[in-house]
C-alpha positions as CSV (number, residue, x, y, z in Angstrom):
1,M,116.9,125.1,114.4
2,E,116.7,121.3,114.4
3,A,115.0,119.0,111.9
4,T,113.1,115.9,113.4
5,V,114.4,112.7,112.0
6,T,114.2,108.9,112.7
7,T,115.6,105.6,111.5
8,C,114.0,103.1,109.1
9,A,114.9,99.5,108.2
10,H,116.5,98.9,104.9
11,Q,114.2,98.2,102.2
12,R,115.1,97.7,98.5
13,A,113.9,100.7,96.8
14,P,111.9,100.5,93.3
15,N,114.0,100.3,90.5
16,L,114.9,104.0,89.5
17,N,116.0,103.6,86.0
18,N,112.4,102.4,84.9
19,L,110.7,105.3,87.1
20,T,108.2,106.9,84.8
21,S,108.4,110.3,86.1
22,I,111.2,112.7,85.2
23,Q,114.6,112.0,87.1
24,P,116.7,114.8,88.8
25,Q,120.1,115.2,86.9
26,I,121.7,117.4,89.8
27,K,124.5,116.8,92.3
28,P,123.2,117.5,95.7
29,Q,125.3,117.8,98.7
30,H,126.0,114.3,99.9
31,L,124.1,113.1,102.9
32,N,125.0,110.6,105.3
33,F,122.5,108.2,106.9
34,T,123.7,106.9,110.3
35,S,122.5,106.5,113.6
36,H,123.7,109.9,115.0
37,N,121.4,112.8,115.6
38,T,122.4,115.8,113.5
39,I,120.4,118.4,111.5
40,F,120.6,119.3,108.0
41,N,120.9,123.0,107.1
42,P,121.7,123.8,103.5
43,R,123.1,127.1,104.6
44,N,125.7,124.9,106.5
45,K,127.8,123.4,104.0
46,S,129.8,121.3,106.2
47,A,126.4,119.8,108.0
48,A,125.0,116.3,107.1
49,L,121.8,114.7,107.6
50,F,121.7,111.8,109.9
51,L,118.9,109.4,110.9
52,S,118.0,109.1,114.8
53,H,115.6,107.4,117.0
54,C,113.0,110.0,117.5
55,S,109.5,111.3,116.7
56,A,109.3,111.7,113.0
57,K,107.2,108.7,113.0
58,P,103.9,110.4,113.6
59,N,102.4,109.7,117.1
60,T,104.9,107.0,117.8
61,N,106.9,106.3,120.9
62,K,110.3,108.2,120.6
63,E,112.0,104.9,122.0
64,A,110.4,102.6,119.4
65,T,112.8,101.3,116.4
66,D,111.8,99.6,113.3
67,E,113.5,96.4,115.2
68,N,110.3,96.3,117.5
69,Y,108.3,96.0,114.6
70,S,110.4,94.0,112.1
71,S,108.7,90.6,113.0
72,S,105.3,92.0,114.3
73,E,103.0,90.8,111.7
74,S,100.5,90.6,114.5
75,L,100.2,94.3,115.0
76,P,96.9,95.6,113.4
77,N,99.1,98.4,111.3
78,S,102.4,96.7,111.1
79,R,102.2,95.5,107.6
80,I,100.2,95.7,104.0
81,Q,97.6,93.4,104.9
82,P,96.6,90.8,101.9
83,K,93.8,91.9,99.9
84,D,91.2,90.0,101.5
85,A,92.2,91.5,104.7
86,S,93.1,94.9,103.8
87,V,91.4,98.2,104.5
88,S,89.2,99.1,101.5
89,S,90.2,102.3,99.7
90,R,86.4,102.4,98.4
91,G,84.8,103.2,101.7
92,E,81.1,102.4,101.5
93,L,80.3,103.4,98.1
94,S,79.7,100.6,95.6
95,S,81.9,100.5,92.5
96,S,78.9,99.4,90.5
97,S,76.9,102.5,91.2
98,S,76.8,105.4,88.7
99,F,76.9,107.6,92.0
100,S,80.6,106.6,92.4
101,R,81.9,106.6,88.9
102,G,85.6,107.5,88.6
103,L,85.9,107.0,92.6
104,I,89.0,105.0,93.5
105,F,89.9,106.1,96.9
106,D,87.1,106.9,99.5
107,L,87.2,108.1,103.2
108,G,89.0,106.0,105.5
109,P,87.0,103.8,108.0
110,K,85.8,105.0,111.5
111,N,88.5,106.1,114.0
112,S,91.0,106.2,111.1
113,W,93.3,109.2,110.4
114,D,91.7,110.0,107.3
115,N,87.8,109.4,107.9
116,F,86.7,113.1,107.6
117,E,88.4,114.6,104.5
118,I,91.1,113.5,101.9
119,G,92.7,115.1,98.9
120,S,96.0,116.3,97.3
121,P,96.9,112.9,95.6
122,V,100.6,112.7,94.3
123,V,100.7,109.5,92.3
124,K,103.8,107.8,91.2
125,R,104.4,104.7,89.0
126,F,107.4,102.2,89.2
127,L,108.1,99.5,86.8
128,G,110.4,97.0,88.1
129,D,111.5,93.7,86.3
130,E,108.6,91.7,87.5
131,E,105.9,94.0,88.9
132,E,104.4,97.3,88.5
133,R,104.1,99.2,91.8
134,W,102.2,102.4,92.5
135,Y,102.4,105.1,95.5
136,M,100.1,107.8,96.5
137,W,100.7,110.3,99.0
138,Y,97.7,112.3,100.1
139,H,96.3,114.7,102.6
140,G,93.6,113.6,105.2
141,R,92.3,114.4,108.5
142,S,90.1,112.9,111.0
143,S,86.8,113.6,112.7
144,E,88.6,113.7,116.0
145,N,91.0,116.5,114.9
146,P,89.1,117.9,111.8
147,D,91.2,121.0,111.8
148,F,94.6,119.6,111.1
149,Y,95.7,117.9,107.8
150,S,98.2,115.2,107.9
151,I,100.1,113.2,105.0
152,G,99.4,109.5,104.4
153,L,100.7,106.9,101.9
154,A,98.9,104.3,100.1
155,V,100.0,101.8,97.8
156,S,98.7,99.6,94.7
157,S,99.7,97.1,92.2
158,N,97.6,98.8,89.3
159,G,96.9,102.4,90.3
160,I,93.0,101.7,90.9
161,H,92.8,99.4,93.9
162,W,94.7,100.7,96.9
163,E,96.0,99.4,100.2
164,R,95.7,101.9,103.1
165,G,96.4,102.2,106.7
166,T,94.0,103.5,109.7
167,G,97.0,104.8,111.7
168,P,100.6,105.9,111.7
169,V,102.9,103.7,109.9
170,R,105.3,101.2,111.9
171,S,107.8,99.9,109.7
172,N,109.3,100.5,106.2
173,A,106.5,98.0,104.8
174,D,103.6,99.8,106.3
175,V,100.8,102.3,104.7
176,G,99.2,105.0,106.5
177,L,99.8,108.4,108.4
178,V,103.3,109.2,107.3
179,M,103.8,113.1,108.2
180,S,102.0,115.4,111.0
181,S,102.6,119.0,111.5
182,S,105.8,120.3,113.3
183,K,106.1,120.6,117.1
184,D,108.5,123.2,116.8
185,W,107.1,126.4,117.7
186,W,109.1,128.3,115.5
187,A,108.2,126.5,112.5
188,F,106.1,127.6,109.3
189,D,104.0,124.3,109.5
190,T,102.9,123.8,113.2
191,H,99.3,123.7,112.1
192,S,99.0,121.5,109.1
193,V,100.6,119.7,106.1
194,R,99.8,118.8,102.5
195,P,101.8,116.9,99.9
196,C,102.5,118.6,96.6
197,E,105.4,116.5,94.8
198,V,107.6,113.6,95.4
199,V,110.8,113.3,93.4
200,I,113.3,110.4,93.8
201,M,117.0,111.0,94.2
202,P,119.2,108.3,92.5
203,S,121.1,106.5,95.0
204,T,124.4,107.2,93.5
205,K,124.1,110.7,94.6
206,V,123.8,110.1,98.5
207,R,125.8,107.9,101.0
208,T,122.9,105.4,101.4
209,N,122.3,102.1,99.8
210,S,118.9,103.0,98.7
211,A,116.9,105.6,97.2
212,V,116.0,109.0,98.8
213,Y,112.7,110.6,98.4
214,W,112.2,114.6,98.3
215,L,108.9,115.5,99.5
216,Y,107.9,119.1,98.5
217,Y,104.6,120.0,100.6
218,T,102.5,123.1,101.8
219,G,103.1,123.9,105.5
220,F,100.4,126.0,107.2
221,C,100.7,127.7,110.5
222,S,97.8,129.0,112.9
223,E,98.1,132.5,111.5
224,D,95.3,133.8,109.5
225,V,95.9,135.5,105.9
226,E,94.7,139.3,106.2
227,L,93.5,141.0,103.3
228,F,94.0,144.6,103.8
229,D,92.9,145.7,100.3
230,N,89.3,145.0,99.7
231,S,88.9,146.8,96.4
232,S,88.4,143.5,94.6
233,D,84.5,142.3,94.0
234,F,85.8,138.9,94.6
235,D,86.2,137.4,98.1
236,F,88.8,134.6,97.8
237,K,88.3,133.5,101.2
238,N,84.4,133.3,100.9
239,G,84.0,133.9,104.4
240,E,86.2,130.9,105.4
241,R,89.4,130.8,107.5
242,V,92.3,130.9,105.2
243,L,95.8,130.1,106.9
244,K,99.2,131.5,105.9
245,S,101.3,128.8,104.1
246,L,104.9,128.4,102.9
247,P,106.6,125.7,101.1
248,G,108.9,123.1,102.6
249,L,111.1,119.9,101.9
250,A,111.4,116.5,103.8
251,M,113.6,113.7,102.9
252,S,113.0,109.9,103.4
253,Q,114.9,106.5,102.6
254,D,111.4,104.8,102.3
255,G,108.8,107.2,101.5
256,R,107.3,106.7,104.9
257,H,109.5,108.1,107.6
258,W,110.5,111.8,106.9
259,A,112.9,114.2,107.8
260,R,112.4,117.8,107.5
261,I,115.1,119.9,105.6
262,E,115.5,123.5,107.0
263,G,115.2,125.9,104.2
264,E,116.6,129.4,104.3
265,H,113.7,131.1,105.6
266,H,113.8,131.6,109.5
267,S,110.9,129.4,109.8
268,G,112.6,126.7,108.0
269,A,110.5,127.2,104.8
270,L,112.1,127.3,101.4
271,L,110.6,130.6,100.3
272,D,109.4,133.5,101.8
273,L,106.1,135.7,101.0
274,G,106.6,138.6,98.7
275,S,106.4,142.0,99.8
276,D,103.1,144.0,100.0
277,T,103.2,145.1,96.7
278,E,104.1,141.6,95.0
279,W,101.5,139.2,93.6
280,D,102.4,136.4,96.2
281,S,102.4,138.5,99.5
282,L,99.4,136.7,101.3
283,F,100.5,132.8,101.3
284,I,102.7,130.3,99.1
285,A,101.1,127.1,98.3
286,S,101.2,123.9,96.2
287,P,104.9,123.8,95.5
288,Q,105.4,121.4,92.5
289,V,109.0,120.7,91.2
290,V,110.2,119.7,87.8
291,F,113.7,119.0,86.9
292,H,114.6,120.8,83.7
293,G,118.5,119.8,83.4
294,S,121.6,119.6,85.2
295,G,121.4,122.7,87.8
296,D,118.1,123.7,86.4
297,I,115.2,122.9,88.8
298,R,111.8,124.6,88.5
299,M,109.3,125.2,91.5
300,Y,105.6,126.0,90.4
301,Y,103.3,127.6,93.2
302,H,100.3,129.4,93.4
303,S,99.2,132.5,95.5
304,Y,96.4,135.0,95.5
305,D,97.2,138.2,93.5
306,V,95.4,140.9,95.3
307,K,96.0,143.9,92.7
308,N,94.4,141.8,90.0
309,G,91.8,139.8,91.9
310,H,92.8,136.4,91.0
311,F,94.8,133.3,91.9
312,A,97.9,132.8,89.9
313,V,100.8,130.5,89.3
314,G,104.4,131.6,89.7
315,V,108.1,130.0,89.2
316,A,111.0,129.8,91.2
317,R,114.4,128.5,90.1
318,S,117.3,126.5,91.9
319,R,120.5,124.7,91.4
320,D,120.2,122.3,94.2
321,G,116.5,121.8,95.0
322,M,116.9,123.8,98.4
323,R,118.1,127.3,97.5
324,W,115.3,129.1,95.3
325,V,115.1,132.5,93.3
326,K,111.5,133.6,92.5
327,L,111.2,134.4,88.6
328,G,107.7,135.8,89.0
329,K,104.3,135.1,87.9
330,M,103.4,133.1,84.8
331,L,99.5,132.4,84.6
332,G,96.7,134.1,85.9
333,G,92.9,134.3,85.4
334,G,91.4,133.5,82.2
335,N,88.8,135.5,80.3
336,K,85.6,136.5,81.6
337,G,83.1,133.9,82.1
338,A,85.8,131.4,81.7
339,F,86.1,128.5,84.0
340,D,89.0,129.9,85.2
341,E,88.1,133.4,85.3
342,R,89.3,133.8,88.8
343,G,92.5,132.2,88.4
344,V,94.5,129.0,88.5
345,V,95.9,127.1,91.6
346,K,97.3,123.6,92.4
347,A,99.2,123.4,89.1
348,R,101.2,120.5,88.1
349,V,103.7,120.6,85.6
350,L,105.4,117.8,83.5
351,R,107.3,117.3,80.2
352,D,106.0,115.5,77.4
353,P,108.6,113.2,76.3
354,K,107.2,113.0,72.9
355,D,107.8,116.5,71.9
356,G,109.5,118.1,74.6
357,K,106.6,120.5,75.5
358,Y,105.7,121.4,78.9
359,L,102.2,120.6,80.1
360,M,100.5,122.4,83.2
361,V,97.1,120.6,84.6
362,Y,95.6,123.1,87.1
363,E,92.5,123.7,89.1
364,G,90.7,126.6,87.4
365,V,88.3,128.8,89.7
366,D,85.3,130.5,88.0
367,A,83.3,133.7,89.3
368,N,81.0,131.5,91.3
369,R,84.0,129.8,92.8
370,R,83.3,126.5,91.2
371,R,86.4,124.4,90.5
372,S,87.4,122.4,87.3
373,I,90.5,121.1,85.9
374,G,92.3,122.8,82.8
375,I,95.5,122.3,80.9
376,A,98.3,124.9,79.3
377,E,101.4,124.4,77.3
378,S,104.6,125.9,76.8
379,L,107.8,125.3,74.9
380,D,110.2,126.0,77.6
381,G,108.1,125.9,80.9
382,L,108.7,129.5,82.0
383,K,106.7,131.7,79.7
384,Q,104.3,132.1,77.0
385,W,101.7,129.5,78.7
386,R,98.9,128.9,76.3
387,R,95.5,127.0,77.3
388,V,95.0,124.3,75.2
389,Q,91.2,125.2,74.9
390,D,88.8,127.6,76.2
391,S,86.7,124.9,78.2
392,P,87.9,122.6,80.9
393,V,89.2,119.2,80.1
394,F,87.4,117.9,83.1
395,E,84.7,118.9,85.3
396,Q,82.2,118.2,88.1
397,S,79.8,115.2,87.4
398,G,75.9,115.9,87.3
399,D,73.1,113.9,88.9
400,G,74.3,114.0,92.6
401,G,77.3,112.0,91.8
402,W,80.3,111.9,94.4
403,D,82.2,114.7,92.9
404,C,79.0,116.9,91.8
405,E,80.3,120.0,93.5
406,G,83.7,120.5,92.2
407,V,86.8,118.5,91.1
408,G,90.6,119.8,91.6
409,S,94.1,119.1,92.8
410,P,95.0,117.2,89.4
411,C,97.7,114.7,89.2
412,L,98.7,113.4,85.4
413,V,100.5,110.2,85.0
414,Q,101.6,109.1,81.4
415,M,100.8,105.6,80.5
416,D,102.7,103.0,78.0
417,G,102.0,103.7,74.4
418,D,99.5,105.9,72.4
419,T,96.5,103.5,73.2
420,E,96.8,104.0,77.0
421,G,97.4,107.8,77.1
422,W,97.0,109.5,80.4
423,R,95.6,109.0,83.6
424,L,94.3,112.0,85.7
425,Y,94.0,111.7,89.4
426,Y,91.9,114.0,91.1
427,R,90.1,115.2,94.3
428,G,86.3,115.3,94.0
429,V,83.7,116.9,96.4
430,G,80.3,116.0,96.7
431,N,77.0,116.7,98.5
432,G,77.8,118.1,101.9
433,G,81.4,118.8,101.4
434,R,82.3,114.8,101.3
435,S,85.5,114.3,99.5
436,G,87.2,111.5,97.7
437,I,90.0,110.7,95.2
438,G,89.1,109.9,91.6
439,M,90.5,108.7,88.3
440,A,89.7,109.8,84.9
441,V,91.5,108.7,81.5
442,S,92.3,110.3,78.2
443,Q,91.2,109.2,74.9
444,G,94.4,108.0,73.5
445,S,97.4,110.5,73.7
446,E,95.1,113.5,73.7
447,V,95.0,115.6,76.9
448,K,92.1,117.6,75.9
449,V,89.3,115.2,77.0
450,F,89.1,113.1,80.1
451,E,86.4,110.5,81.1
452,R,85.9,109.1,84.5
453,W,87.1,105.7,84.9
454,T,84.3,102.8,84.8
455,G,86.0,99.8,84.8
456,F,89.0,97.9,85.2
457,L,92.0,98.9,82.9
458,M,94.2,95.8,81.4
């Protein structure tokens, strides 16, 4: 099985020493970035990853190289546009309207790759010597292909006002669509892909002059999830089609052009489903990775526990970020009547540098399938997870707001000092199923209450 890879022009990576997220402390197998076409398979210890001129750039010509675009400022989607000419991240909604309070990223414009639905924000903040830079990977789908999810990239100087692209990226300074489903018939991600986590590997660990991005994502095939045990009174599918999914890994030098890394599963996935009697037998989704220490990497993911009738989060462990061993389920449904009675999904875990505790922000599902956001904490990130409170820390808006039908897919970013606290990026759903990406802020360093962003933050 081969991984599709592509070349990209060199661009100085963000200053990794000042990256606000936790840095990996592992020593992976060295990768060679050259112009030869070779696959990377972690089961083959002699194999190396090479970049080639082929189709990892979504929907681009295989013969096109970055040299073709290096000086093509006239191309409509070749560079990040100046602010007065950029595609607005707010769409048609007015920032001054109470209807759009908290909304920072709306659907894309007509005929764009993300004009039908967006979500799954993965937000990273970089601090350089002279500037602040934000990257957001997210999923989207278009009205032309509403059944298929792809991954895109937007950039910002403050994490609030975003530059986006309407089509596939064309250079390593571009924004827009960066990864689509696999074209290999045997792969686990032939239908759709959604981003879950992006980790930056220090450049000293690989044979390249720039950083290497590790993208952990959910890949979907076209096979439906089949529920043979209907003893539960809760229909998690809610009459909708649910596709089987598994976790995958891709790497990139610029965060835009991605090479899939083949996992140990025959489909290229990193993990397989559990047996029929195990809690994760239906699907595996939302892999999110935390580097605890040297040789100790954790992957948090969710599935649906048929026996207990709720969604749950489990954990797997790895030494190199590619080969994983499951450790079991960690956190399931809450108490009867709770906002997360029917379980937790799309969890994101990070370590608080102040006290070393692990925080898990997650999407809770209640008995009526309403979605809101909760937080749990743990001393070691593996066991004894405790909800910080019985109520959600953030929930849907009222009065017909843009996110009045539900909130989820949370992503926490810690800001500087006690006064700025935390930012919570999330996916909101409003009337008619219209989606967008919003931002809320904590009151100081506390994570128990978040309020929607209402104005520019200095």
